[in-house]
C-alpha positions in Angstrom: -6.6 -1.1 1.1 -8.4 -2.3 -2.0 -8.8 -0.1 -5.1 -10.9 -1.0 -8.1 -9.5 0.8 -11.1 -10.0 0.1 -14.8 -11.4 -3.3 -14.1 -8.4 -4.2 -12.0 -8.2 -4.9 -8.3 -5.2 -3.2 -6.6 -4.3 -4.3 -3.1 -2.2 -1.9 -1.1 -0.3 -3.4 1.8 -1.0 -6.7 3.6 -1.4 -6.1 7.3 -2.6 -8.8 9.6 -6.3 -9.5 8.9 -6.2 -8.4 5.3 -7.3 -11.7 3.8 -10.2 -12.0 6.3 -11.4 -8.5 5.5 -11.2 -9.2 1.8 -13.4 -12.2 2.2 -15.9 -10.2 4.4 -16.4 -7.8 1.5 -16.8 -10.6 -1.0 -13.4 -10.8 -2.7 -11.0 -13.7 -3.1 -7.2 -13.1 -3.4 -7.1 -14.7 -6.8 -9.0 -11.6 -8.0 -6.1 -9.3 -7.2 -4.2 -8.0 -10.2 -1.8 -5.6 -8.6 -0.1 -5.9 -5.2 1.5 -2.7 -3.9 3.5 -2.7 -0.7 4.7 0.5 1.0 7.3 -0.8 3.5 8.5 -3.7 5.6 6.8 -3.1 9.0 4.6 -6.0 10.2 1.4 -3.9 10.4 1.7 -3.5 6.6 3.1 -7.0 5.8 1.6 -9.4 8.3 -0.5 -11.3 5.8 2.1 -11.5 3.1 3.1 -15.1 3.9 -0.5 -16.2 4.2 -1.2 -14.5 0.8 1.5 -16.5 -0.9 0.5 -19.8 0.7 -3.2 -19.3 0.1 -3.0 -18.3 -3.6 -0.9 -21.4 -4.2 -2.8 -24.0 -2.3 -6.5 -22.9 -1.8 -8.4 -25.3 -4.2 -11.2 -22.8 -4.5 -9.0 -20.2 -6.2 -8.5 -19.9 -10.0 -5.1 -20.9 -11.3 -3.1 -19.5 -14.2 -3.0 -16.1 -12.4 -0.6 -13.3 -13.0 0.0 -10.7 -10.2 2.1 -7.6 -10.7 3.8 -7.0 -7.3 5.4 -3.6 -6.5 7.6 -3.5 -3.4 10.7 -1.7 -1.9 13.9 -3.6 -1.9 13.7 -4.4 1.8 10.3 -6.2 1.2 11.9 -8.0 -1.7 14.7 -9.2 0.6 12.0 -10.4 3.1 10.2 -12.2 0.2 13.4 -14.0 -0.8 14.1 -15.0 2.8 10.7 -16.6 3.3 10.9 -18.4 0.0 14.2 -19.8 1.1 12.8 -20.9 4.4 9.4 -22.3 3.3 10.5 -23.5 -0.2 7.9 -25.0 -2.5 5.1 -24.7 0.0 4.8 -21.0 -0.9 7.1 -20.5 -3.9 5.2 -19.4 -7.1 5.8 -22.1 -9.7 4.9 -20.0 -12.7 2.6 -22.7 -14.0 -0.3 -22.0 -11.6 0.5 -18.4 -11.0 3.3 -15.9 -11.7 4.4 -13.3 -9.2 6.0 -10.6 -11.3 8.0 -8.4 -8.9 9.2 -4.8 -9.5 11.5 -3.3 -6.9 10.4 0.3 -6.5 11.9 3.5 -5.2 11.4 6.7 -7.3 9.7 4.8 -10.2 7.1 5.0 -12.9 5.4 2.0 -14.5 2.5 1.4 -16.9 0.2 -1.5 -16.6 -2.1 -1.3 -19.7 -3.9 2.0 -19.1 -2.9 2.5 -15.5 0.2 4.5 -14.5 1.9 3.7 -11.2 4.2 6.3 -9.7 6.2 5.7 -6.6 8.4 8.0 -4.5 10.7 7.3 -1.5 9.2 8.8 1.7 10.5 9.3 5.2 9.7 6.3 7.4 12.0 3.3 6.9 15.0 3.5 4.7 13.0 2.6 1.6 9.4 3.3 2.3 7.4 4.4 -0.7 4.1 6.3 -1.4 2.0 5.4 -4.5 0.1 7.4 -7.1 -2.2 5.6 -9.5 -3.4 7.4 -12.6 -6.1 6.4 -15.0 -7.8 8.4 -17.7 -7.0 11.7 -16.1 -8.0 10.6 -12.6 -5.5 10.0 -9.8 -5.3 8.4 -6.3 -2.4 8.9 -3.9 -1.7 6.5 -1.0 0.9 7.9 1.4 1.8 4.8 3.4 3.6 5.8 6.6 5.7 8.9 6.2 6.6 12.3 7.5 5.4 15.3 5.5 8.0 16.2 2.8 8.3 18.1 -0.5 8.4 14.9 -2.5 5.0 13.8 -1.0 3.5 17.2 -1.7 4.6 17.0 -5.3 3.2 13.4 -5.7 -0.1 14.5 -4.2 -0.6 17.7 -6.3 -4.1 18.0 -7.6 -4.9 14.3 -7.1 -8.6 13.4 -7.1 -8.3 11.3 -3.9 -5.6 11.4 -1.2 -5.5 8.5 1.2 -3.3 9.7 4.0 -2.1 8.2 7.2 -2.5 10.4 10.3 -1.2 8.2 13.1 -0.9 10.6 16.0 -2.3 13.9 17.3 -0.2 17.0 16.7 0.6 17.3 20.4 2.1 13.7 20.3 3.6 13.8 16.9 6.0 11.0 16.1 8.9 11.0 13.7 8.0 9.2 10.4 4.3 9.9 10.7 1.8 12.5 9.6 -0.2 14.5 12.1 -3.3 16.8 11.6 -1.1 19.9 11.2 0.8 18.2 8.4 -2.5 17.3 6.8 -3.5 20.9 6.7 -0.2 21.8 5.0 -0.6 19.0 2.5 -4.1 20.2 1.6 -2.9 23.8 1.3 0.1 22.9 -0.9 -1.2 20.0 -3.0 -4.9 20.7 -3.3 -6.3 17.2 -3.4 -10.0 17.1 -4.3 -10.9 14.6 -1.6 -9.0 13.1 1.3 -9.5 9.9 3.4 -7.6 9.7 6.7 -6.4 6.3 7.7 -3.8 4.6 10.0 -5.3 6.5 13.0 -3.7 5.2 16.3 -6.3 3.5 18.5 -5.3 5.6 21.6 -5.7 8.9 19.8 -7.9 10.5 22.4 -5.7 9.8 25.4 -3.9 13.1 24.9 -7.1 15.1 24.9 -7.0 16.0 21.2 -9.8 15.1 18.8 -9.2 14.4 15.1 -10.1 17.7 13.4 -8.5 18.9 10.2 
């Protein structure tokens, strides 16, 4: 997910195919200012290694780049493990670009005029959801999660909610939001607009259509 906010480009999660999709819509990874990762599952992290390798070695990319990277501790541990394994082939050298990492849980950060809020949600042991605020406007990205009071609070009166909705209500899975949860989230938090994402490809097999 790519957000354009206050002249900055915010990339949320790095699932497999992210770098390709960015190129298809006309963006290069050296244009990313903020990287925000929700949790350590491969469908949200598959292109992380390629991201690090490409931004260091692709000769078409600009150097002297600084990226603010927000991630849960489990993702940070994964980052350290691949740095140890691959060494200088992917390790940021600070000269060409710096990768400034913040380990997030229930956190609030400011990057110039953007406020980044994160809360722990119910998926993995340290999955997080994000809220980005800028000049009175706000965008919430749930990541993968069950519905819970913390998520409702984070979402309250946001201008745009980007919510996962992985499975139909009749096949609800632990750690994921279903259409019935979306209805509750809308009722309790009152987001102005909502985008549904992370819809399982075999959604219709159970005979339920995606209706909120």
